[in-house]
N, C-alpha and C positions, 0 to 999 in steps of 0.2 A: 691616213687621208691628208690631203693639202692643209697645213697650219693655218693657212690663211682663209679658207674654206670653214675650217672649224671655228676661228675666232669671229667670222661673220656670222655663222650660225649661233653661236653663243651671244652675240650683240642682238640678233633677232629674237632669241628667247627672253633677253632681258628687256627689250622694248615691250613685248607681248606681256611680261610679267608686270611690269610697271602699269600698263594700261589696265590690267586685270584687277590689279590690287587697288587702284585708285576707285574703281566701282565697288569692287567688294569690301572695300574699307567702310564705306556708308552701310552697307548691308549688315556688317559686323557691328557697328555702333547701335544701330536701330534695334536689333535683335537683343544685344546685351541689356539694353535699358527697358524695352517694351516688351520682349519676348514673343514679338509679332513676326511669323515667318511670312516676309513681305514680298509675295510674287510680283506685286506692281513696280518692283525695284528696276527690273528690266525696261519697264515702260518708261520710266524717268531716264533711264540711260537714252533711250530712243527719242524722247522729247528733247533731250540735251544736244543729239546728233542734228536732228531736223532744225531746231532753233538756231544753232550754230550755223548749219549750211545755209541758212536764210538771212540771218543778220550779218554775219561777218562779211560778206560780199559788198553789202551796203554800206558798212562802216568803212570798207577798204577804198570806197568810191571818195571818202573826204581826203584821202591821200595823205594819211599820218602813217603810213607804211606799217611797221611791225606793231607800233601802238594799237593801231586799229583793230589789227588781228588779235591781239592777246586781249583787248578790253573787250571785244565781242566774245571770246571764248569764255571770260569770267562772267559777262553779262548773262550768258545762256545758262551758266550754271546758277547764277542768282535767281533766273526766272523759274527754272526748274526747282529751285530750293523753296520758292514761293508757292508752287503748285504743290509741293510735298505738304507745306503747312495747310493749304486747304484742304487736302485729302485727310489730314489729321483730325482737322476741326469739323469739318462736315461730316466724316464717316467715322474714322476710327476710334474717335473720343467717345462716340455713341455706343460703342460696343466693346470697351475695355472690360465691362464687366462679364461678356460673353465668353464662353469656352474658347481657348485660344484656336481651336480648329476653324470655328466660326469665324474668326478674324481674318484667318488664311482665306477662307471662301470669299470674304468681302475683297480682300486685295485679288483675288482672281476675276471677280466682277469688274474691278477697276481695269485689269488687263485688257478685257474685253471691249470696254467703253473707250480706253485711250487707242486701242487698233483702230477702230472706225472713226473715232475724232481726228487722229493723225491724217487719215487718208481725205476727209473732209477738208481739213485746214491747209496741209501741205500739198495735196494732190497724190494720185496714185504713184506717180513715177519716182525712180530713185533720184536724189538729188546730191550732186558730187560737190563738194566744198572746195574752197580756192586752197591753193597750196601756201604755206606760211611763207611772208616775204623774208628774204634774208637767208631762206633755208631751202631753197630748191634746187640747188646744186649738190650732187652727191660728194662725199668725201672719200678719199683713197686710204683704206685700210689694208696693208700689208699686199698692196697691189691689186685690191679687189675694191669696187665701188659699194658705198653704203650710204642709204638715204640720211642726210645730216638730220632730218626732222626726227628720225629714229632715236638719234642722240638725245634730243631734248626731251622725247618722252622717257628714256632711261633715266635722265636726271630727274623728271617730274615724280617719278614714284618715291625715292628717297625724301624729295622736298616736302611732298604732301605727308609721308610719315613723320619727318621732323615737326611739321606745323601741327599736325593733329597731337603728335607727344606734348608739345609745349601747351597746347588748347587742354588736354586732359590732366597736365601735371601742374599747371601754372595759374589756372582760374578757377573760380568758384563753380562754374558750370561745369568744367572738367571734373571737379572733385565729386559733384553731385551725380555726374554720368557713371565715374567709376564706382561710387558706393551703390548706386541703382543696380549696376552690373552685378555686384557681388551680392545684394540683398535689397530687392526693391521694396519689400514689405517692412523693412527697418526703416527706410529711408521715408515712407509715407507716415510711419508712426511718429518720426521726428518732426512732422510736420512741414516737411516739404512739399511745396505746391507741385504735385505730379502733373497736373494738365499743362504748367509752362514748361516743365522739364521735357516732357513727352514731346510738346510741340517744337522746343528748342532742338530736340534729338533728331525729330523727323526733317527739319529744315537742314541740317547737318549732313544727314544721311542723303537727303535728296540733291542738296547742292554738289555732294562728291559723285552722285551716279549722273547728274548733269555735265559736272567737268569730265567724268570719265568719256562720257558720249560726246561732248564738244570736241575733246581732244583727237577724237578719230577722224574728223571730216577731211584732212589732208590725205589720209591713207585709204579710207573707204567710203562710199557713198551712203547717205542716209537712206535706210529702206525699212519697210513694215516687218521685217523678220529679224530685227535687231534685238528685238527686246527678249524673245525666247532663246536666241542665240548665246546671249551673255548671261542670262539668269541661271542657268545650269552650273556654268562654270563658277559663277559668283558664288553660288550655295556651297559647291565643293571646296573653294578657296576658305570660305568662312568656316566649315566645319573641319577641314583638315588642320587649319590654324588653331581652332579651338573657339566656340562660340563665344563672341564679346571679345576676342584678344585681338587687338589692331597688330602687336608684332607677329602674333601667330599667322595672321593673314598675310603679311608681309613675306615671311618665309615660305608660306604655302605658294604663294602666287610665284617666288622665284623658282621652286621646284617644279611646279607646273609648266612655267614658261620654258625651262631648260628640257623638260621631258616632251613637250610639244614640238620643240627645235630638233631634237636629235632622235626622238623615237620614231619620227615618219622615216628616218634614214634606217634605223636598225630594223623596224617592223613596219614595212610601209602600209599594211592592213591595220594598224592600232589606232589610227587617228580618231576613230569613233569612240574608242573605249580607254583610251591611256589615262584620261583625267579620273575616270571612275575606277579603274584598277588601282590607281594610286589611293583614291579615298579608301576603298576596301581594304587595302593593305595597312594603311596607317591606322584605322579604326580596330582592325584586327589585333594591331600590337599596342596601340595608345587607344583606348575606348573613347577618350575625350579630346583627340586631336593633339596637335603639338603642345600648346600651352593652355588648354581647356581645363576646366573645373567639373567635378561630379556634380550633376543636376540632383536637386531634392525631388525625390520620387514620394509617391503617395500623399502629396500636400492636398490642402483642403479643396483646391480647385478642380480635383479629378472628377471628370464628368463621364458618365456612362449608364448604362442599364443597372438599376438597382434591383433590390430583392422584390420579386413580384408576386402578388397574390394571385391564386387561381382565377382566370375570368370567370364570372357567373354565366352559365350557358355556353361555355367554349365549345363544347361537342356540338351544339346546334349551329354555332357560328361557323364551325369547321364545315359541317355539312352543306350549309349555305353558300360558302366560298366554293366547294368542289361543285356544287350544282350551276353556280353561275359560271365557273370555267368550263364546265361540260356543254352548256347551253349557248354559249357566245357564238359558235359556229352557226348556229340557227339563224342568227341575226346580223352577221357580218359577211363581207366580200371576201375576196382573197387578199386584197390589200391590207385590210384590218386585220386579218387573221395573221399575216407576216409581222404587222407592227406588234400585235399582241404577243407573238412568241418571241419577239426582240426585248419587249418590256420584261417579260417573265425571266428571260434569260440574263438580262441586266440586273433585274431584282435580285436574282440568286448570287450574281456577282458580287452586288453591294452588300447582300447579306452575309457571304464569307467574310467580307471586310468588317462587318458589325461584330463578329465573333473575337476579332483582335482588337478593334478599337473602342466599341461600346462595353465589351465585357473585360477584355485583357488590359487596355489603356496602352496598347502597343500600335503607335501610329505608322502605318506603311505607305510610302511614297512609291513603291514599286510593285504594288499588287498585281499589275498587269502581267508580271513575269509569270504567275501560275495561271491566269486567263489563257495567255499566249501559249505557254507549255501545253496546257490541255487541248487547246485548238490544233497547235502543231503535232502533238501526239497522235490525235486521231487522223489528222490528214496524212501523216508519214506512214502510219498504219495502213491507210487506203492505197498510197502510192507506192510503196516498197514491198509491202506484204499482202496486197490484195484483199485485206481485210474488210468485212462487211461493216455495216455501221454498228452492229450489235457487239460487234468484237473490239471495233476502234473506239469507241466510246469510253470503254473500261481502260482501255490502254492508255487514251489520252488522261483520264483521270490519275492513273498510277504515275505516269510521267510527271504531272503537276504535284502530286504528293512527295514524290521522291526529290524534286527541285525545292519544294518548301522545307522538307527535312534537312537538306544541305544548307539552304540558306538559313533556315532558322537555327540551325547548330552555332551559326556564328554571331546571329542578330541578337539572340536572347542574353548574350552578355551584355548589351549595350541598353541604352535607355534613352527617352524623349526624343530630341531632334537627332541625335546621333543614331538612334535605331531606324529612325524613318528613313535617313540619308544612306544608311546601309543598305535598306532594301531598294532604294532608288538606284544604287551602285549595281547591285546584282542584276535588276532588271536591264538596265543599260547594257551590261555584259552580254546577258542572254540575247538583247536585241542586236547588238553588234555580230554576235555568232550567226544569229538568223539571216542577217542582212549579207554577210560575207562568205557563209559556207554554201557557194551556189549549187556546189555538186549535189548537195543534199537537200536543202531548204529552198533552192530556186531562186535564193537572194532577194532582190527587191520585187521581183515578179511575183514571188511566192509560190503556192502549190494550187492548182487549179483541179477540177473535176471531182471535188469532195462531195458527193450527192448522198442523200439517205438510200436505204434500201426501197425497194419497189413498194412495199406494201406502207410505206411512210412518205412516200415522195409527194403526195398531194397536199395543198396548204391545210385541210381540215386534219388529216392524219398527222402531219408534222407539229401542228398546234397542240393537238391533244397529247402527242408524246412530250412535248416541251412542258405543257402544263402538268402532267403526271409526275414526270422527274423532279420539275422545279419544285412542286408541292411537297413531294416526298423529301426532297433534300432540306428544304426549309424546315418541315416538321421535324425531322432529324436534328438540324442544328437548333431548333428552339427546345427540344428535349437534352440536348448537351448543355444549353444556357442555364436551364432549370435544375440540371443535376449537381451533385456535390462538386464534380469538376468546375461546371461554371461558377459556383459560389467560391472556389479556392482562386479563380482567376481574379474575381472581383476583389477578393480580400488582398491579394497581390497588387492590384491596380490603387486601391485606396489608401493602403499602407503597408509597404513592402517589409519594413522593419516588423510590424506587428505579425504580419503572415509568417514571417520566419521564426518569430518568437513562439508562436504555437505549433511549430512543427512542420509548416508547409513548405514542400521543396519546389520553389518558383520557377527555377529555370526548366526543369522536365515538364512541368504544367505548360508553361509558355511555348515549349518546343512542340509539344503535342498540339497545342491550339495552331500552331501554325502548319502542321501538317493537315489537320482537319480543314483549315481555313482554304489552304492550298488546293486540296483534293475537290472542296466545293466549286472554288473559282475555276478549276481546271473541268470540272463537269460542264459549267456554264460556258467555258470556251470550246469544248468539244460539240456542244448544241449549236453554238454560234457558227462553227466550222462548216457544219451540216447544213445551217439554215442558208448561208451564202453561197456554199459550194466551192469555197476558196478560202486560203489564208494567206496572210502576208506580215511582213515584219511590224506594220503599224499597230497589230494587237498587242504587242510587247513594248509599245512606245510610252512616254510620258503622258499623251494626252489620254491614253485609255485609262492610265492610274488616276489621273485627275477626274476622268468621268466618274470613276468609282467613288472616289472621295465626295465629289459634287452630289452624287446621288443620296450618298449616306448622310452628308451633312443637310442637304435640302430636306430630307424626311425626318432627320433627328437621331443623334445616337443615344438618346435615353430611353428609346422606345423599340420594341421588337419590330413594329409596323414601320419604322422609319426608313429602311431601306427601300420597302415595297412602294411606300408613297413617294420616296424621292425619285425612283427609276421611273414611275408613272409620270411624274411631273415633268422630270427632264426631257422624255421623249414626247409627251404632249407639245412641250415648248418647241422643240426640235422638228418635230414632224407637222404640225399644224399652226404654230405661232410664227416660227422664224421665215417660213417661206412667204409670208405675205409682205415681206418688205427687204430691199437690199441691204439696209442697214441691220442686218440680224444680229451682229456682233455686238452693237450698241443697245439694241432692244434686250438681248440676253444678259448682258452684264448689269443694266439697269434693274432687271427682273430680279438677277440674284442679289444685288445691293438691297433692293427693297425688300426681298424676302428675309435677308439677314437682319435689318433693321426692325421690320414689323415681327418676324418669327424667329428671336434670337435663339431658341432651342430647336428650330426646324420646324416644319410643318406639324408632324405628328407629336414631336415632342412639346411644342407649345400648346397644342389643343389639351394634350393630357395635363400640363401644368395648370390650365385655366380651370380643367375639371376637377383637379386636385384642391384649387385654391376654393372652388365653390363648396367641395364637400367639407 
């Protein structure tokens, strides 16, 4: 290839890497100190871009040239930093004692709120910011033009790295941040004011996110999709570099920037998946990223289903639930039956995740992979083999179980956030295959014409079929949870070292849990495919995995009934509450935040806790 072209591509990769590092650096520092997986970090990045695109043009009218431009960029970052402080003081500080996953759910609620507020404040249209004064003309590099502003961005990354390094190494605040990253409990035991430390850390992280967004305005317009587009890559940088490692994040951003610059030339169809492929390869070789450290497993904050006493009258309760499900068609119309069938399907989907998180302590951010594999397996059996629904459902379940076995073989070596991100990488790789293998999967159009057999085509018949299969699958999973296998998973969740000391083989148990969970999710995916009559790549997307986590956390991971309650609650909000207003994101986000604050153990989990306290 032409050397000048390669040089320009390399510089473009460095520019992207620098921009990505500035944003991911804040996420790295926040997680290192607070252990919060902050989904709202992308929202702060978006606010920074919108604020700069609105503020900088007004400052440029004062005719101070470059000074006005760069002052506007820094002012926008400071504003976002203060917003980060408000989020920490008003929300996060109130739930630091809650399980870490509930903190994640709270930040997801913030994402929804910010998406709606941004539209209300800045308008629905994209906002293109001004070009930087003095940097509007391109420069000549080996005979090719290259934007001069990109060179400034290339320099910005190392400058931010140096300033953060000085902050962390030469100040008392930086010393406390580094200490908290190594051992947060010890820092608290030494009398350090954790509230002030966390507030300062959230300010720094939000400032860097806002700076990363503000620096983008001469390149791209501020838009409402910026938050979700940056957060996945920022998480990948943070995990690949090693959670809490700023130098690791810088190195990971450099590698990702060059992969994105040159990967598209070598493998044009790899753009959707190259970042996640890198993360999967790195974590397979180095389970804690470039410069990360092993996480403490089985600490006292492990939360999940505890040992359960047999519920008095449980057989009567089971008969009552079965009778209610069977009699529901007598009082419901076709629409309510369809909604009820979807609730049952997603309840099974969430319950399959409960086996991993609530019992095994294995957090999965990519559980949609198994749901989607079950759906696609059933749909492909219908499309390519002409299989009936009765044959296609088991084939979809088998494909999901096989996928879970392959993915589980890699992820059981990992733990904590690294395990969660590895499952996300696997799901995104499968999503890319489904999206781009057009000849087989139909690409983004998906597969249509996936209908139930004649005897189950009516709304009543398909609802009863869904209810029967869901009930049997949930009862089987409950039996597994209460079996010695389930208690072995609990033991490994609560204390891996003690479980190994008494002779438990942890990895085979966890691998089998992945297979069972994947098979149950695959059954739910197959039922969903026949319910809709079609499948598409969105079933494998991040939003589907987030739905499963949201349902599980809303209900509560400490109880068996939690996923069922969470699925019913989320669908009730979506189907009956959200259509009442155009600001449904704002409403849903506020409801999620309120539920996290009022029910820090989830709906069913909090009710159970209250009952135990009374007893």
